[in-house]
All heavy atoms as an XYZ file, in Angstrom:
809
protein
N     134.299    173.576    111.394
C     133.155    172.768    111.056
C     132.142    172.715    112.155
O     130.982    172.521    111.883
C     133.602    171.341    110.716
C     134.225    171.183    109.405
S     134.421    169.441    109.074
C     135.093    169.545    107.463
N     132.533    172.878    113.403
C     131.600    172.784    114.502
C     130.672    173.983    114.511
O     131.037    175.091    114.106
C     132.322    172.671    115.825
C     133.104    171.411    115.938
N     132.493    170.176    115.943
C     134.424    171.159    116.011
C     133.423    169.253    116.016
N     134.591    169.823    116.075
N     129.446    173.784    114.956
C     128.513    174.850    115.084
C     127.735    175.155    113.814
O     126.923    176.075    113.793
N     127.952    174.388    112.751
C     127.213    174.621    111.514
C     125.744    174.314    111.753
O     125.413    173.417    112.511
C     127.721    173.738    110.389
C     128.995    174.208    109.790
N     129.055    174.687    108.515
C     130.236    174.324    110.288
C     130.303    175.069    108.258
N     131.014    174.854    109.317
N     124.891    175.032    111.126
C     123.467    174.787    111.222
C     122.961    174.382    109.856
O     123.461    174.820    108.841
C     122.752    176.060    111.690
C     123.168    176.429    113.087
C     122.495    177.667    113.574
C     122.799    177.831    115.011
N     123.387    178.859    115.537
N     121.965    173.554    109.834
C     121.408    173.087    108.584
C     120.423    174.137    108.069
O     119.238    173.923    107.951
C     120.707    171.748    108.776
C     120.504    171.023    107.478
O     121.301    171.205    106.564
N     119.494    170.213    107.400
N     120.927    175.340    107.751
C     120.077    176.457    107.347
C     120.428    176.900    105.932
O     120.337    178.069    105.600
C     120.249    177.621    108.298
C     119.694    177.302    109.653
C     119.764    178.511    110.521
N     119.114    178.183    111.776
C     118.797    179.063    112.664
N     119.063    180.336    112.489
N     118.230    178.704    113.791
N     120.862    176.035    105.110
C     121.203    176.419    103.735
C     120.581    175.407    102.784
O     119.685    174.694    103.145
C     122.716    176.512    103.578
C     123.395    175.226    103.983
O     122.858    174.169    103.831
N     124.598    175.325    104.500
N     121.086    175.367    101.578
C     120.483    174.479    100.590
C     121.213    173.165    100.452
O     121.018    172.464     99.484
C     120.401    175.184     99.229
C     121.757    175.554     98.680
O     122.768    175.389     99.363
N     121.803    176.057     97.477
N     122.053    172.808    101.380
C     122.822    171.579    101.296
C     122.309    170.558    102.312
O     121.907    170.935    103.401
C     124.298    171.838    101.583
C     124.939    172.836    100.660
S     124.957    172.308     98.953
C     126.065    170.925     99.061
N     122.348    169.277    101.973
C     122.004    168.261    102.959
C     123.139    168.123    104.010
O     124.166    168.793    103.872
C     121.873    166.984    102.120
C     122.646    167.249    100.879
C     122.621    168.736    100.654
N     122.939    167.307    105.012
C     123.921    167.082    106.028
C     125.260    166.688    105.394
O     125.276    165.960    104.399
C     123.522    165.966    106.979
C     122.384    166.300    107.897
C     121.321    165.449    108.053
C     122.379    167.487    108.634
C     120.293    165.723    108.914
C     121.338    167.788    109.492
C     120.285    166.908    109.640
N     126.334    167.132    105.982
C     127.662    166.767    105.522
C     128.335    165.922    106.604
O     128.383    166.317    107.767
C     128.507    168.029    105.240
C     129.850    167.708    104.664
C     130.595    168.959    104.258
C     131.970    168.566    103.718
N     132.782    169.739    103.428
N     128.828    164.753    106.195
C     129.470    163.843    107.134
C     130.687    164.536    107.741
O     131.488    165.161    107.051
C     129.838    162.516    106.428
C     128.556    161.779    106.077
C     130.772    161.665    107.287
C     128.743    160.562    105.238
N     130.797    164.437    109.064
C     131.919    165.049    109.794
C     131.546    166.358    110.491
O     132.290    166.848    111.316
N     130.389    166.942    110.135
C     129.956    168.200    110.739
C     129.097    167.968    111.984
O     128.486    166.939    112.140
C     129.168    169.051    109.750
C     130.066    169.786    108.771
O     131.272    169.618    108.778
N     129.454    170.559    107.917
N     129.070    169.008    112.809
C     128.184    169.038    113.980
C     127.144    170.129    113.702
O     127.496    171.215    113.269
C     128.971    169.349    115.269
C     128.020    169.552    116.454
C     129.980    168.258    115.578
N     125.884    169.802    113.932
C     124.786    170.725    113.675
C     124.048    171.011    114.976
O     123.805    170.096    115.786
C     123.810    170.127    112.664
C     124.418    169.933    111.300
C     125.091    168.778    110.994
C     124.352    170.925    110.332
C     125.689    168.600    109.747
C     124.928    170.764    109.085
C     125.601    169.597    108.799
O     126.180    169.444    107.571
N     123.671    172.245    115.181
C     122.804    172.666    116.266
C     121.372    172.642    115.741
O     121.002    173.494    114.926
C     123.117    174.071    116.781
C     124.488    174.114    117.443
O     124.770    173.267    118.283
O     125.251    175.021    117.095
N     120.601    171.660    116.142
C     119.252    171.511    115.619
C     118.261    171.856    116.730
O     118.238    171.186    117.771
C     119.000    170.081    115.101
C     120.030    169.717    114.014
C     117.562    169.944    114.571
C     119.970    168.278    113.546
N     117.466    172.919    116.546
C     116.499    173.319    117.568
C     115.622    172.141    118.013
O     115.169    171.352    117.176
C     115.668    174.394    116.893
C     116.600    174.976    115.860
C     117.409    173.816    115.377
N     115.438    172.029    119.293
C     114.640    170.989    119.944
C     115.272    169.596    119.932
O     114.756    168.683    120.550
C     113.211    170.918    119.392
C     112.456    172.228    119.592
C     111.018    172.123    119.181
N     110.916    171.915    117.747
C     109.851    171.366    117.150
N     108.830    170.983    117.847
N     109.846    171.226    115.844
N     116.399    169.433    119.229
C     117.107    168.143    119.243
C     118.476    168.293    119.915
O     119.005    167.340    120.475
C     117.300    167.602    117.821
C     116.071    167.201    117.049
C     116.444    166.613    115.684
C     115.184    166.238    117.823
N     119.091    169.449    119.799
C     120.412    169.680    120.389
C     121.520    169.556    119.356
O     121.291    169.580    118.147
N     122.737    169.432    119.866
C     123.907    169.311    118.984
C     124.032    167.860    118.524
O     123.979    166.944    119.331
C     125.169    169.752    119.728
C     125.204    171.254    119.929
C     126.384    171.716    120.767
N     127.669    171.400    120.204
C     128.291    172.070    119.229
N     127.723    173.132    118.695
N     129.456    171.697    118.794
N     124.153    167.706    117.219
C     124.179    166.371    116.592
C     125.379    166.281    115.670
O     125.589    167.154    114.826
C     122.850    166.152    115.784
C     122.899    164.821    115.067
C     121.660    166.240    116.699
N     126.187    165.256    115.834
C     127.321    164.976    114.954
C     126.865    163.990    113.897
O     126.289    162.941    114.188
C     128.501    164.408    115.704
C     129.643    164.026    114.762
C     130.883    163.498    115.476
N     131.539    164.623    116.128
C     131.713    164.725    117.440
N     131.309    163.781    118.240
N     132.321    165.791    117.938
N     127.137    164.332    112.632
C     126.765    163.445    111.522
C     127.998    162.663    111.064
O     129.048    163.265    110.763
C     126.204    164.270    110.345
C     124.986    165.087    110.772
C     125.873    163.357    109.164
C     123.782    164.282    111.214
N     127.885    161.349    111.076
C     128.958    160.493    110.597
C     128.451    159.578    109.495
O     127.281    159.583    109.148
N     129.352    158.814    108.947
C     128.986    157.812    107.928
C     128.227    156.689    108.592
O     128.595    156.218    109.672
C     130.227    157.306    107.238
N     127.178    156.240    107.931
C     126.380    155.142    108.474
C     127.179    153.859    108.593
O     128.015    153.554    107.750
N     126.909    153.148    109.684
C     127.590    151.862    109.890
C     126.605    150.694    109.767
O     126.996    149.558    109.663
C     128.298    151.791    111.270
O     127.333    152.108    112.285
C     129.423    152.815    111.315
N     125.296    151.001    109.821
C     124.277    149.968    109.641
C     124.141    149.681    108.164
O     124.300    150.565    107.324
C     122.932    150.417    110.234
N     123.795    148.439    107.831
C     123.662    148.043    106.447
C     122.645    148.906    105.707
O     121.519    149.082    106.163
C     123.241    146.590    106.352
C     123.161    146.062    104.944
C     122.855    144.583    104.888
O     122.716    143.924    105.905
N     122.746    144.061    103.687
N     123.058    149.473    104.590
C     122.179    150.256    103.760
C     121.926    151.684    104.228
O     121.163    152.400    103.589
N     122.587    152.137    105.287
C     122.348    153.493    105.801
C     123.489    154.416    105.438
O     124.672    154.055    105.558
C     122.125    153.487    107.326
C     120.899    152.721    107.736
C     119.645    153.290    107.093
C     118.414    152.480    107.360
N     117.276    152.954    106.593
N     123.151    155.634    105.028
C     124.156    156.613    104.578
C     124.729    157.410    105.752
O     125.908    157.763    105.761
C     123.490    157.568    103.586
C     124.444    158.587    102.996
C     123.762    159.381    101.881
C     124.747    160.259    101.153
N     124.159    160.861     99.960
N     123.885    157.722    106.743
C     124.296    158.614    107.849
C     124.117    157.927    109.206
O     123.254    157.072    109.413
C     123.417    159.869    107.868
C     123.508    160.708    106.630
C     122.463    160.730    105.714
C     124.586    161.530    106.382
C     122.500    161.504    104.586
C     124.635    162.327    105.254
C     123.606    162.312    104.359
O     123.659    163.095    103.242
N     124.944    158.383    110.141
C     124.807    158.032    111.546
C     124.817    159.342    112.317
O     125.782    160.116    112.228
C     125.964    157.149    111.988
C     125.940    156.836    113.469
C     126.997    155.809    113.861
C     128.331    156.466    114.025
N     129.330    155.539    114.608
N     123.754    159.661    113.014
C     123.657    160.868    113.809
C     123.846    160.515    115.290
O     123.193    159.586    115.798
C     122.303    161.538    113.617
N     124.752    161.232    115.952
C     124.973    161.020    117.378
C     124.604    162.309    118.110
O     125.158    163.377    117.839
C     126.452    160.700    117.662
O     126.835    159.584    116.867
C     126.693    160.393    119.129
N     123.622    162.212    119.032
C     123.253    163.362    119.836
C     124.308    163.510    120.912
O     124.574    162.583    121.671
C     121.858    163.166    120.428
C     121.353    164.401    121.132
C     119.878    164.359    121.413
N     119.496    163.120    122.085
C     118.215    162.741    122.229
N     117.248    163.477    121.772
N     117.948    161.620    122.868
N     124.966    164.663    120.937
C     126.116    164.864    121.822
C     125.726    164.911    123.280
O     126.552    164.568    124.146
C     126.893    166.116    121.395
C     127.449    166.095    119.978
C     128.225    167.358    119.672
C     128.324    164.861    119.763
N     124.511    165.301    123.618
C     124.106    165.398    125.005
C     124.038    164.080    125.742
O     124.331    163.996    126.929
C     122.772    166.125    125.141
O     121.738    165.371    124.529
N     123.673    163.006    125.014
C     123.513    161.713    125.682
C     124.142    160.542    124.922
O     124.069    159.397    125.348
C     122.049    161.437    125.959
C     121.198    161.352    124.695
O     121.754    161.416    123.572
O     119.971    161.220    124.822
N     124.727    160.801    123.749
C     125.372    159.727    122.973
C     124.419    158.856    122.180
O     124.852    157.885    121.566
N     123.121    159.171    122.209
C     122.136    158.351    121.456
C     122.490    158.425    119.975
O     122.808    159.485    119.434
C     120.714    158.837    121.700
C     119.692    157.987    120.986
C     118.287    158.424    121.284
C     117.312    157.577    120.473
N     115.937    157.984    120.656
N     122.376    157.278    119.294
C     122.703    157.171    117.869
C     121.473    156.756    117.074
O     120.716    155.878    117.496
C     123.844    156.143    117.659
C     125.123    156.640    118.312
C     124.044    155.835    116.185
C     126.247    155.621    118.340
N     121.302    157.415    115.917
C     120.253    157.028    114.981
C     120.894    156.894    113.610
O     121.631    157.785    113.157
C     119.145    158.111    114.930
C     118.143    157.804    113.818
C     118.419    158.214    116.268
N     120.626    155.785    112.946
C     121.119    155.566    111.571
C     119.975    155.900    110.632
O     118.812    155.505    110.893
C     121.503    154.097    111.387
C     122.489    153.569    112.417
C     123.915    153.615    111.956
O     124.213    153.877    110.793
N     124.809    153.338    112.875
N     120.243    156.630    109.567
C     119.183    157.016    108.666
C     119.690    157.287    107.269
O     120.898    157.407    107.046
C     118.434    158.259    109.210
C     119.258    159.525    109.197
C     119.083    160.468    108.198
C     120.217    159.764    110.168
C     119.843    161.650    108.165
C     120.971    160.943    110.157
C     120.773    161.845    109.171
N     118.806    157.420    106.308
C     119.141    157.734    104.925
C     119.613    156.525    104.156
O     120.381    155.725    104.644
N     119.117    156.404    102.952
C     119.475    155.285    102.108
C     120.871    155.501    101.481
O     121.138    156.549    100.902
C     118.459    155.116    100.990
N     121.736    154.537    101.671
C     123.066    154.596    101.073
C     122.918    154.695     99.551
O     122.120    154.009     98.951
C     123.877    153.357    101.438
C     125.354    153.459    101.076
C     126.118    152.312    101.701
C     126.435    152.712    103.124
N     127.359    151.851    103.788
N     123.649    155.612     98.972
C     123.576    155.794     97.517
C     122.547    156.838     97.104
O     122.548    157.230     95.934
N     121.695    157.282     98.007
C     120.694    158.289     97.656
C     121.369    159.633     97.481
O     122.263    160.022     98.214
C     119.633    158.413     98.748
N     120.940    160.342     96.451
C     121.445    161.702     96.182
C     120.377    162.673     96.673
O     119.265    162.722     96.134
C     121.715    161.885     94.707
C     122.466    163.164     94.412
C     122.977    163.175     92.971
N     123.073    164.565     92.553
C     122.190    165.209     91.827
N     121.134    164.556     91.379
N     122.346    166.460     91.504
N     120.688    163.411     97.721
C     119.702    164.293     98.341
C     119.784    165.674     97.724
O     120.828    166.326     97.767
C     119.964    164.349     99.868
C     120.009    162.943    100.359
C     118.993    165.272    100.564
C     119.569    162.534    101.628
N     118.668    166.115     97.123
C     118.624    167.421     96.443
C     117.381    168.155     96.964
O     116.298    168.041     96.375
C     118.574    167.279     94.911
C     118.628    168.634     94.245
C     119.695    166.372     94.414
N     117.530    168.928     98.057
C     116.381    169.674     98.564
C     115.842    170.644     97.514
O     116.584    171.208     96.728
C     116.960    170.440     99.760
C     118.150    169.652    100.182
C     118.700    169.085     98.913
N     114.520    170.820     97.521
C     113.881    171.737     96.589
C     113.614    171.153     95.215
O     113.213    171.852     94.299
N     113.843    169.863     95.044
C     113.633    169.210     93.764
C     112.304    168.427     93.756
O     111.685    168.243     94.787
C     114.789    168.252     93.460
O     114.775    167.185     94.408
N     111.920    167.940     92.585
C     110.741    167.100     92.481
C     110.952    165.814     93.317
O     110.008    165.326     93.956
C     110.459    166.705     91.040
C     109.888    167.864     90.226
O     109.409    168.853     90.840
O     109.921    167.788     88.977
N     112.163    165.279     93.264
C     112.485    164.108     94.072
C     112.291    164.401     95.565
O     111.769    163.592     96.307
C     113.919    163.675     93.779
C     114.365    162.406     94.460
C     115.783    162.067     94.035
C     116.337    160.928     94.844
N     117.706    160.647     94.524
N     112.730    165.601     95.984
C     112.573    165.991     97.378
C     111.104    166.142     97.739
O     110.680    165.698     98.832
N     110.309    166.728     96.848
C     108.883    166.872     97.108
C     108.204    165.513     97.268
O     107.358    165.321     98.125
C     108.194    167.649     95.981
C     108.568    169.117     95.979
O     109.008    169.679     96.997
N     108.435    169.750     94.834
N     108.606    164.564     96.427
C     108.076    163.215     96.496
C     108.418    162.576     97.850
O     107.541    161.975     98.493
C     108.611    162.360     95.346
O     108.163    161.060     95.434
N     109.679    162.721     98.293
C     110.083    162.158     99.567
C     109.298    162.792    100.708
O     108.794    162.112    101.597
C     111.611    162.342     99.816
C     111.947    161.859    101.199
C     112.096    160.515    101.469
C     111.995    162.741    102.269
C     112.314    160.072    102.737
C     112.195    162.307    103.557
C     112.367    160.957    103.782
O     112.556    160.512    105.083
N     109.198    164.135    100.690
C     108.526    164.853    101.777
C     107.059    164.449    101.874
O     106.487    164.287    102.944
C     108.632    166.367    101.590
S     110.352    166.966    101.798
N     106.416    164.263    100.715
C     105.036    163.867    100.697
C     104.831    162.479    101.283
O     103.952    162.261    102.120
C     104.517    163.883     99.241
O     103.161    163.534     99.192
N     105.713    161.540    100.920
C     105.626    160.171    101.463
C     105.911    160.141    102.949
O     105.211    159.477    103.727
C     106.653    159.241    100.772
C     106.298    158.837     99.400
C     107.198    157.681     98.890
N     108.606    157.798     99.207
C     109.484    158.458     98.488
N     109.125    159.066     97.384
N     110.753    158.491     98.822
N     106.946    160.854    103.385
C     107.396    160.779    104.787
C     106.501    161.557    105.733
O     106.542    161.327    106.945
C     108.834    161.233    104.928
O     108.955    162.605    104.633
N     105.705    162.486    105.222
C     104.799    163.264    106.078
C     103.737    162.377    106.716
O     103.231    162.693    107.795
C     104.127    164.367    105.274
N     103.427    161.244    106.089
C     102.420    160.345    106.607
C     102.935    159.344    107.636
O     102.146    158.583    108.203
C     101.763    159.583    105.442
C     100.951    160.500    104.535
O     100.495    161.544    105.011
O     100.816    160.165    103.350
N     104.248    159.329    107.865
C     104.800    158.408    108.859
C     104.381    158.890    110.231
O     104.527    160.072    110.553
C     106.335    158.316    108.733
C     106.710    157.682    107.391
C     106.942    157.541    109.900
C     108.191    157.677    107.097
N     103.818    158.028    111.038
C     103.262    158.393    112.319
C     104.359    158.493    113.397
O     104.503    157.582    114.219
C     102.175    157.387    112.720
C     101.386    157.864    113.935
O     101.331    159.083    114.172
O     100.838    157.005    114.644
N     105.153    159.542    113.329
C     106.160    159.799    114.340
C     106.164    161.292    114.635
O     106.074    162.106    113.692
C     107.567    159.421    113.864
C     107.882    157.962    114.009
C     109.350    157.681    113.663
O     109.976    158.365    112.882
N     109.887    156.662    114.278
N     106.282    161.656    115.876
C     106.355    163.081    116.211
C     107.782    163.563    116.014
O     108.736    162.776    115.908
C     105.904    163.315    117.635
O     106.724    162.589    118.540
N     107.950    164.890    115.972
C     109.277    165.491    115.852
C     110.111    165.083    117.038
O     109.722    165.201    118.188
C     109.155    167.041    115.838
C     110.442    167.728    115.557
C     110.786    168.081    114.261
C     111.325    168.025    116.578
C     111.990    168.734    114.005
C     112.518    168.674    116.321
C     112.844    169.028    115.014
N     111.282    164.506    116.787
C     112.186    164.052    117.819
C     113.443    163.491    117.223
O     113.639    163.561    115.997
N     114.307    162.952    118.047
C     115.572    162.393    117.571
C     115.299    160.990    117.008
O     115.455    159.997    117.712
C     116.587    162.380    118.689
C     117.975    162.059    118.222
C     118.662    162.910    117.374
C     118.610    160.885    118.627
C     119.947    162.618    116.931
C     119.894    160.583    118.187
C     120.553    161.451    117.341
N     114.816    160.944    115.765
C     114.505    159.681    115.140
C     114.841    159.779    113.651
O     115.090    160.887    113.116
C     113.052    159.264    115.356
C     112.073    160.311    114.863
O     112.067    160.666    113.683
N     111.219    160.829    115.769
N     114.839    158.663    112.947
C     115.250    158.628    111.541
C     114.339    159.474    110.661
O     114.829    160.176    109.751
C     115.302    157.172    111.046
N     113.051    159.451    110.895
C     112.111    160.205    110.053
C     112.405    161.722    110.191
O     112.490    162.439    109.195
C     110.677    159.906    110.409
C     109.721    160.522    109.422
O     109.842    160.368    108.234
N     108.724    161.228    109.948
N     112.538    162.215    111.428
C     112.799    163.646    111.627
C     114.107    164.052    110.981
O     114.180    165.064    110.270
C     112.832    163.966    113.140
O     111.529    163.735    113.682
C     113.209    165.422    113.366
N     115.160    163.287    111.189
C     116.469    163.647    110.646
C     116.447    163.633    109.103
O     117.011    164.526    108.475
C     117.556    162.697    111.179
C     117.840    162.886    112.678
C     118.670    161.731    113.203
C     118.549    164.207    112.929
N     115.784    162.651    108.511
C     115.699    162.594    107.052
C     114.879    163.754    106.521
O     115.252    164.363    105.507
C     115.075    161.264    106.619
O     115.967    160.206    106.841
N     113.797    164.116    107.184
C     112.974    165.226    106.745
C     113.737    166.557    106.849
O     113.617    167.429    105.991
C     111.644    165.270    107.494
C     110.701    164.156    107.029
C     109.373    164.193    107.732
N     108.668    165.462    107.603
C     107.977    165.847    106.538
N     107.864    165.047    105.485
N     107.363    167.022    106.500
N     114.574    166.728    107.881
C     115.399    167.901    107.995
C     116.406    167.910    106.850
O     116.649    168.935    106.212
C     116.096    167.963    109.358
C     115.090    168.266    110.459
C     117.201    169.019    109.347
C     115.653    168.115    111.872
N     116.990    166.765    106.582
C     118.001    166.623    105.522
C     117.416    166.995    104.142
O     118.094    167.575    103.311
C     118.575    165.245    105.521
C     119.972    165.163    104.962
O     120.708    166.132    104.964
N     120.339    163.997    104.482
N     116.174    166.610    103.908
C     115.491    166.919    102.647
C     114.837    168.305    102.664
O     114.228    168.719    101.691
C     114.424    165.878    102.348
C     114.953    164.612    101.746
C     115.251    163.438    102.371
C     115.289    164.395    100.360
N     115.699    162.519    101.463
C     115.736    163.076    100.246
C     115.227    165.196     99.222
C     116.137    162.520     99.018
C     115.624    164.648     98.024
C     116.058    163.335     97.919
N     114.930    169.006    103.808
C     114.336    170.351    103.959
C     112.823    170.326    103.763
O     112.266    171.179    103.078
C     114.971    171.350    103.001
C     116.446    171.552    103.220
N     117.150    172.504    102.578
C     117.351    170.903    103.997
C     118.403    172.464    102.938
N     118.538    171.477    103.799
N     112.185    169.339    104.401
C     110.726    169.200    104.273
C     109.989    170.212    105.127
O     110.288    170.408    106.301
C     110.288    167.794    104.693
S     110.903    166.467    103.667
N     108.994    170.845    104.512
C     108.014    171.664    105.209
C     106.655    171.133    104.759
O     106.267    171.367    103.610
C     108.166    173.163    104.875
C     107.091    173.970    105.557
C     109.560    173.657    105.257
N     106.013    170.361    105.611
C     104.804    169.676    105.208
C     105.129    168.657    104.110
O     106.001    167.821    104.275
N     104.452    168.787    102.976
C     104.660    167.850    101.873
C     105.640    168.344    100.835
O     105.813    167.725     99.794
C     103.322    167.564    101.151
C     102.365    166.775    102.017
O     102.784    166.044    102.902
N     101.091    166.944    101.786
N     106.313    169.467    101.122
C     107.159    170.117    100.132
C     108.601    170.196    100.610
O     108.893    170.435    101.771
C     106.640    171.546     99.821
C     107.528    172.267     98.831
C     105.216    171.488     99.322
N     109.545    169.998     99.669
C     110.967    170.135     99.939
C     111.396    171.549     99.495
O     111.223    171.920     98.351
C     111.754    169.080     99.143
O     113.142    169.249     99.319
N     111.970    172.329    100.433
C     112.408    173.674    100.168
C     113.903    173.708     99.901
O     114.663    172.916    100.452
C     112.094    174.588    101.364
C     110.643    174.614    101.783
C     109.837    175.423    100.823
C     108.430    175.595    101.360
N     107.620    176.419    100.499
N     114.332    174.670     99.054
C     115.777    174.829     98.804
C     116.497    175.264    100.071
O     117.595    174.844    100.374
C     116.036    175.811     97.698
C     115.860    175.241     96.323
C     116.410    176.158     95.260
C     116.179    175.570     93.893
N     117.177    174.720     93.418
N     115.858    176.135    100.843
C     116.419    176.624    102.100
C     115.479    176.237    103.236
O     114.260    176.226    103.061
C     116.572    178.156    102.069
C     117.573    178.575    101.011
O     118.728    178.177    101.056
N     117.124    179.345    100.030
N     116.050    175.944    104.399
C     115.253    175.518    105.533
C     115.784    176.107    106.814
O     116.998    176.099    107.039
C     115.227    173.988    105.653
C     114.540    173.427    106.867
C     113.029    173.610    106.755
C     114.860    171.964    107.040
N     114.890    176.573    107.667
C     115.244    176.944    109.023
C     114.376    176.089    109.945
O     113.149    176.161    109.900
C     114.960    178.418    109.289
C     116.021    179.331    108.745
C     115.915    180.721    109.351
O     114.831    181.146    109.743
N     116.989    181.423    109.409
N     115.033    175.257    110.739
C     114.331    174.417    111.703
C     114.059    175.242    112.928
O     114.944    175.885    113.451
C     115.162    173.177    112.057
C     114.420    172.319    113.062
C     115.497    172.362    110.821
N     112.807    175.248    113.363
C     112.420    176.025    114.547
C     111.957    175.125    115.641
O     111.471    174.068    115.440
C     111.327    177.034    114.186
C     111.836    178.049    113.184
C     110.715    178.973    112.796
C     111.220    179.929    111.737
N     110.242    180.830    111.230
């Protein structure tokens, strides 16, 4: 499971470690904060970010994904280890569009 990259058509899988360019190695766990589906831990420094709505079904490349990507593109946050970036990677957002396949550069 280690070393998986989010370069396919699936959202993050709990229990996996992902190598995310410009963010580093990130372990995805089950969210522990109220209402959050995921907990991401950056392995280099132990920083934790909780993200994703519990109960949400993530389907990259769908109309639902396009809607999410369009809404989240307007959030004023730069690319970094934060909830918006992780959610946009999970939805495979490229600008306002959700792609079935994604390569993070």
